[in-house]
ZAZANU-331159 format. One record per residue (C-alpha): x, y, z; residue in one letter. Coordinates in Angstrom, 1 decimal. Each point is the difference from the previous one (the first is absolute). Example, Ala and Ser with C-alpha at 12.3 -4.5 7.8 and 13.67 -1.06 7.14 Angstrom:
! ZAZANU-331159
((12.3; -4.5; 7.8); "A") ((1.4; 3.4; -0.7); "S") 
END
This chain:
! ZAZANU-331159
((28.6; -23.4; -50.9); "M") ((-3.6; -1.0; 0.8); "L") ((1.0; -1.3; 3.5); "K") ((1.8; 3.3; 0.7); "K") ((-3.1; 1.9; -1.0); "F") ((-2.2; -1.9; 2.4); "F") ((2.5; 0.3; 2.9); "R") ((0.3; 3.7; -0.4); "D") ((-2.0; 1.8; 2.7); "Q") ((1.2; 3.5; -0.4); "S") ((-3.5; 1.3; -0.8); "G") ((-1.9; -2.1; 2.6); "A") ((0.1; 2.7; 2.7); "T") ((-1.4; 2.7; -2.3); "A") ((-2.9; -2.3; -1.0); "I") ((-0.7; -0.9; 3.6); "E") ((-0.1; 3.7; 1.1); "Y") ((-2.3; 0.7; -3.0); "G") ((-2.4; -2.8; 1.1); "L") ((0.0; 1.4; 3.6); "I") ((-0.7; 3.5; -1.2); "I") ((-2.8; -1.4; -2.2); "A") ((-1.6; -1.8; 2.9); "L") ((0.2; 3.0; 2.3); "V") ((-1.5; 2.2; -2.7); "F") ((-2.8; -2.6; -0.5); "L") ((-0.7; 0.0; 3.8); "G") ((-0.1; 3.8; 0.2); "I") ((-2.3; 0.4; -3.0); "S") ((-2.3; -2.7; 1.3); "T") ((-0.2; 1.7; 3.4); "A") ((-0.7; 3.3; -1.6); "L") ((-2.7; -1.4; -2.2); "F") ((-1.6; -1.9; 2.9); "T") ((0.2; 2.8; 2.7); "Y") ((0.2; 3.1; -2.2); "G") ((-3.6; 1.1; 0.6); "E") ((0.3; -0.5; 3.7); "H") ((3.3; 2.0; 0.2); "V") ((-1.5; 2.8; -2.1); "Q") ((-3.0; 0.2; 2.3); "G") ((2.3; 0.1; 3.0); "M") ((2.0; 2.9; -1.4); "Y") ((-3.2; 1.8; -1.0); "T") ((-1.3; -0.3; 3.5); "Y") ((3.3; 1.2; 1.5); "L") ((0.1; 2.9; -2.4); "S") ((-3.5; 1.1; 0.8); "N") ((0.6; -0.4; 3.8); "S") ((3.1; 2.2; -0.2); "V") ((-1.7; 2.6; -2.1); "A") ((-3.0; 0.1; 2.4); "A") ((2.3; 0.2; 3.0); "A") ((2.0; 2.9; -1.4); "S") ((-3.0; 2.2; -0.6); "K") 
END
């Protein structure tokens, strides 16, 4: 019974996908934390430029 339990891999794929999703989320959140202020400044500049050009 114990051998059968250790050979069973029916949940392995779900765990692997969960780990991949966790790594992708970690990468995205790290990038947002690192570059968040720069991206916000870029969008503010673009917004101000478009507003000035449309007047």
